[in-house]
N, C-alpha and C positions, 0 to 999 in steps of 0.2 A: 212922842214919847208920853206914855203914860205913867201915873202915880206907881203902878204895880211894879213897872219895869224900872223906876227910878229905887224903890225901895226891896223889890225881890231882885232885880236882874244880877249884882255883882252877888249875893249869895246863891242864887240859883246856878250861875255859872261856877263858881268854884265847886258846889259841891257836885253838880254833873259831871263835870271834867275831871274831878278827884276819883269819882267811882267809875268812869267809863275807861276802858281800855283802850279805844282808838279815838281819834278825832279826826274830823276831815278837814284838811286845810288847803285854802286856795291862795294862791300868790297872784302871779299874773296868768296861768295856763291853767289847766285843768286841777281840781281839788283831789287830794292824795290821802288815803288813810294813812296815820301816823300812831304808832305807839308813843306814849309821853309820859312824864311824870309831873305832878302838879306840886311845885315848891315854892313858897314865899311868895306867894298871891302871882302866879304866873305858870303856865305850861313850858316845860323845858322839854326839848328834842335833841335826838344825836342822830347824826345821817350825813349824806353825800360823802361818803368816804366807803374802800373796800370793806365788804361784808355788812354794812348796814344800810337803812333804809334810805332811797333816794328822795330828796325834798321836792316839793313843786317848784315849777320856774318862778322867779320873783322873790323867791323867799331871802332877802338879802338884808344885812344892816341896815335899819333908817325906813325900811319900807313898811307897808301895812298889810295883813292877810286876814281872809275872812275863816273864820273856825265854826263848823258846825258840830255838836256833840249829841252823839246818840245814846239812847239808854241801854243801859247793859243788860238788861232781862228779856225786851222786846226789840231792840236793833233800832226803834223808830225815832226821829228827830227829836231832840228835848228843847235846846236853845242854839241859838246861834249868835255870835259875837264877832266883832272886828279888835283885831289885835296889833299893838305896836312891836315890830321885830327887832330885837337886840341881839347882837353875837358878842359874849363876854370873851375876852383875851385869854386864851388859854394860860393857864396856872396863875389868873387871878383869883382872888377871893371869894368871887362869885362864880367863876368858871368851878372852882374846887368844890364849892357846896352842892353844885347844879350836877357834877359828875358823882359827889358821893352818892346822891338819889338814884341817879341813871343807873349806875353800876349796879344796886340792888334789885332794879328791876329788869337788866337786859338776861335775855334767856339765850341759852344755847351759843354762847361767845366762844369761838374757836381759841382764843388766846385771853382767858378770864384774868391770869396773872398779870399781863401786861396790856389789858384792855386800855386803861387812862392814858398811856403813853402814846398808843396807836391813836386814840381819839384826839389827844393835843397834836400829833404829827400830822394825821391825813383826813379827820373828818372835822364836822361843824357842830358847835353845841350852840342851839337856837333857843333865846327866850320869847315866848309869847306873852306879852303883857295887855289885858283885856282894856279896852278903851269904852266900849259899849255893848249893852246885850240886847238881843231882841227875844221877847218871849212869844210873840206872834211870827209863827213860821210862815212862809210860802204854802200857798194850795197845790202847787205842782210838787210832783214827788223829787224832782231833782236827780232822777237818774239819767245815766249816760253812758254812751258806748265804753266799752272797757278800752283802758291804755293798752297800745302796741306794745309788747313782750315778744321775746325771743323763745319763749317756752312753748312745745308742742304736746299734742296729745299722742298716745300710743297709736299702733297700727290698726287700721279698720278691723271690727269684731269678726273672727273665723267664721267661715259659712255654716259650718255644723253646731256652733255653739247653740243655736236657739233649739236644735232637737236635742241635745244633751241636757238643757235645762228643762225641757219638756219631759222628758223622761224620767228626770229625778224627782219631779213632781208627781209624776204617777207613782212612784214607790213609797 
């Protein structure tokens, strides 16, 4: 660990994570892109419930996770850090403070009025507290095959579509 990591690491982790809309979190399985809120020195996530983002395998209370933060404007990796994972008890003081922040950032919730009760009943709130930061990132891209999904594409392109497009370009 260099002197720059010691001095600038925590500040870089906080600023980069605050400004990034997504962080890549790896537990024991493949990393997942997750939306989050930075609150009181840690990233807070909501998920693993109906209508919420799925967490990666191994993101449990007491575990560690690897977090990679991307640049909001260019999308490249800025900093990577390891985190201690804690799961506050629903309706505790820490849980209520995190939920108040998360609720303001949750977009398109189907039940905005009853969202916090649903989170307490069916979802998990996770706090990722930074342990150490690495400003030197690996030389490899980190690209991986997409995770399996039930989503499908539409039917094949109709046979006449290329001719129709070509004709509209001539006009």
